N, C-alpha and C positions, 0 to 999 in steps of 0.2 A: 314757312318755307318747306317745300317738299323734299323729303330725303329719299334718295335712291340707293339701293345696294347694288354693287357692280363687281364683276369679276376683272382680273387683269388680262390685258390683251394676249400676253404670251400664253397664259394658261388656256384662254379660249382657243388659240390657234392650235394648241397641242391636243387638247382633250375633246373638243366639241364638234369639229368638223366631221362629216360622214357618220352621223348618227352616234357620235361619242365612241367611236371605235377603239380609241386609245385609253379611254377611261377604264379604270380597274373594276373587275367584278366585286360584288359585295359578298360577305361570308354567309349571310343568313338566308340567301335564296338557293335552296337545295332540296332534293328529295331522294330518298333511298328506297329501292325496291328489292325485296328478298324473294327470289324465285325458289320455292320449296317443292320438292318432289311429293306429289300427292300420295305415292306409295309409302312415303316415310311419315308424312304428317299432313293433315288437312285442317288448318286453323278454323275453329268454330266462328271466329269473329271476322273472318275475311282478311283482306290485305291492309290491315291497319299498322303494321309494324313500321312503315315508312314515317307515319306522322308522329310516332313515338321516339324517333331518333332526336337526340338532344344535340350531338355532335358527331362528325365522322372525319377521320383522317383519310386523305387521298393517297393513292399508291406512291410508293417511292421505290427507288432502284438503287442497287450497287453493282459494279462491274468488277470481275477479276481480270487483272491484266499481267502481263509479263514484259519485263524489259529485256530486250534482245540487243545484240551487238552486230552491226552491219558494217564491217570495215571500219571499226572504231566510231561509227555512228550510232547514237542512241535510237532504238526503234521500240515503240510501245505496241504489243499485240494484245488484243482482246481474247479472252478464253471462255468467259462465262458471265451470265447475268444472274443476279439474286434479287428476289422480290421481298421487300420488307413487309412484315406483318402491318396490318392496319388495326385501328382501335375504333370501335363504335360505342358511344355512350347513349343509352336509352333512358327515358323517364320510366320510373317504376309506377306504372298506372294502376288505378284503383281496381281495374278488372283483372290485373295480373296477367296480361296478355304476353308480355315478354318473358315472364317467369314460366308461363305455360310452354311457350316455344322452346325455351331452354330446357325444360323437363322432358319435353318430347324428344329433343336431340340427345339428351343425357341417356334416356331409357332406350333410344333407338340404337345407340352405340355401346352402351355399357350395361351389364346386368346387375350392378351393385345394388341398385335402388329398387329392384323388382322382385326380390326374394321374400321379404317379410311377409307373413300371414296376418299379423296383427300389429298395426302402427296406429297409435291414437285410438285404439279401440275399433278400427275399420278393417275389415277383412276384404281387401280389394284385388290382391294379385294371386289368389288361388292357393295352391298347395306347397308353395315354396318353403324353404327352411327358415326358421326364425333366426334373427340376428344374435339372440342371447344364447344360442346353443353353445355349450362348452365341450368341443369335441377335439381338442388339441391332441389328447393322448389316445383317442379312439383308434381302433384297427382300421376303420373306413370312414370316409366322410361322404359316402354315397347319399345323394338327395340334398347335400348342402355344398355342391361344388360349382353352382352357376354364379360365377363372378367374373369381373373383368370385361374385356373387349368382346362384343357379340358380332362374330363374323356373319353367320347365318346367310340367308338370301331373301330377297323380296321379289325377284323375277322368276318366271317359270324355267329360264335357262340356268338357274342356279347362282345368279349374280345378285349383288346387293347394291341397290342404287344409292348414290350419296344423298345425304339429307338436303343440301343446297345444290340446286343446278348452277345457279350464278347469283351474284349480288351486284346491282348496278346503282351507282351514285350519280345523280343528275345535278348539274349546276345550271342555274337559269340566269339569263339577262335579256332584256328587251324582247320577250316572247321567243328567244332561241334557247337552245340547250346544248350542253355537251355531256356525253354519258361515258363513264368509266366503268366497265364491266369486269368484274373478278370472276374468273373461270374456276370451277370446282373449288370453291372456298371450304375450308375446315376451321372449326373453332379450335384455337390453341389455348385460350384461357377464357374464363368467365368469372366475374366477381359481382357479387351483390354488394350493397352499400351497408353503411353502419347507422344503426339506430343511436340517437343521442338526445337525451333529454335537454341538453343545453341548447340545442339548435332549434328553437321554436319556429323560426322562419324558413328552415331548410326543407328541401324536397328529395325524395329518395330516388336513386338512379341505379342502373345495372350497366357494367362495362364488359365488353366482349372484344377479344383479339382474335383476328382472322389471318390465316395464312391462305395462299392461293397459288395456282399454277402459272397463270399469265393474265394479262390485261388486254382488253380490246377498247378502242376508242371509237365513238360515233358522235356526230353532231347533226343538228337539224333545226327546223322552225316549228314551234308549237302551234297547234290549232286552238285558237282562242275559244272556239265553241265546244271543242271536244279534246282537251290536252291529254286525256288518257289514251288517245289513239297512238301517240308516239312516246310519251312518257308514262310508262306502265304503272298504274296504281295511283296516279296523281289526278286530283280533281274529280274522281269518280264517287267518292263518298266523304262525308264529314267536311265538306267544304262549302262556303258561302259563295254561290256563283251568280248572285244577284247584282246587275250592273249598278254602279254608283250613279246616284242622280246628279253628281257634280261633273261626271264625265260626259258632257253634252256637246262635244265638238269632235269632228272627224280627225283621226291621226293623219290621214292622207292629205288633209287640207292644210296642215301645219307648215308654215313657210319657214320655220326654223331648222329644217333638216339640211339645208344647203347653204354652205359658206364659202366665201372667197379665201385666198391666200392670207388676207389680213385678219381673218376671223370674223368678217362682217356678213350678215344674212344677205343672200342674193335676192330674196323677196319672191322666189318661185312658189307657186301653190299647186295643189293637186287639182284633179278634175272637179272636185266638189268643194270649192272654198267656203269656209264657214269661219266666222270670227272666233278666235280663242277667247274664252271669258277671262277677264282680268281678275286680280286678286280681290278687289272690292266686291265684284259681283258673286265670287265664290263665298265670300264671307257673308254676304247679305242672304244667299241661299241657305248657308248653314244656320244662320240666325232665325230665318223664317221656319226652317224645319224644327229648330229647337222650341220655338214659341208654339208651333202647332202641337208639339208633343208635350206642352206644359212643362218644359224643362228650363225655360228662361223667364219665370215670372217674378224674379227678385227685383225689388224696388231699386236696386243699385245697378240695374242693367244698363250697360253703356252701348251706344251706337258706334260701330266702326267708323273711323274717319276716312274720308275719300282721299286725304292727303297721305295716307299710310299704305305701304305695300308689305304684305306679309308673305313669307314662304308658306307653301301648301303642300309640297312634296320635295322631300330632299333630293330626290333623283331628277327632278325637273325644275331647274332654277330660271326658267324663262320668265315666270310671273314676277320675280323679285329683281331681275337684272334688266334695267331699263336705260336706254341712252339719253342723251340730253334732250332729244326731240320726242321722247316717248317710244322709240323704236327698240324692240328687244335686241340685245347684242349677243346672246348665246343661244345654244340649241337645247331642246329637251331630249328626252330619251326615247322618242318614238323611233321606230325602225322603218326603213324603206326597203322595197323589194330587191334593190340592187346593192344592199349592204354587203360588206365583205363576209365571208364564211371562214371560220377557224379550221385548224387542222383536223384531220380524222375523216373517216367515211361519212359522206353526207346522206342523211335519210330524208328522202322527199315523198315516199308513198309507204303504205302499210307493208308492202312486200319487202321493202328495204329493211325494215326493222325486225324481220323475222330471222 
């Protein structure tokens, strides 16, 4: 007896029509870009900080209000907006890229760590005073007074540029993005992790808290061929951009994008209709690839049954949800050109993102 996995009709009507516009976004699809002033720091490893972000908190807000009395009627008046700090957790990578960025920020703003002439036997910072000098009772501390915040300047006009121009958190769904840009962010706390012999399976992390002056919102559609055109720093390095051999059908030809009020597919197809591969053909392709790679030579190898339907993508349940007559009853997560766009400024060209 063939077994089918199905969804409930009310859930299909709520979440699946119009390219799943009512379905919630997932937490793991995001990217963070740190716009650093080159006058302050030019990372030798490029724009890799985004892929080292483990988690990031999105902006949150508080509002100051006052309760007024209007002829015995309560009135609430807004007076001020407050931006809550956000927290970013980084993987402590083997190349120490995050630690190097923090050290550059630390030395750019504070002189405490650049005074020593001999640390670990290395003379790196010139002729500054040694930390071990005992001059508490000396008549002068000349030559040993370069501590604390470094005002200074980095521009010809005598101003000092901020270390970060801005930091943008991108959230992704169905080849679309929303961008939360923090303007003039400043680090308010930075914490390294704890080494612990007892945590044999643990990994190290760095945690940073940021304050900022305001937030801007932008939304748009990603270019699948060149996602970095709109989402800065994403897909340009260290990403596998080879198309999957299993993705052999056209998204535009998928008939599951349109549903009626009852949650049933209307059957409309795009200009280039191509059959969507079913689960069995996908499994067979995977088995063939595994055998070719000499990864499925076990004598206990089992051939997938044509009577079984297995999920292949948690976000695309079309393959596993079949009706009584073998007609899919739900939509996948492909987008259509007329899908609704979220709130915020819409970016449609490169000039819009500047």
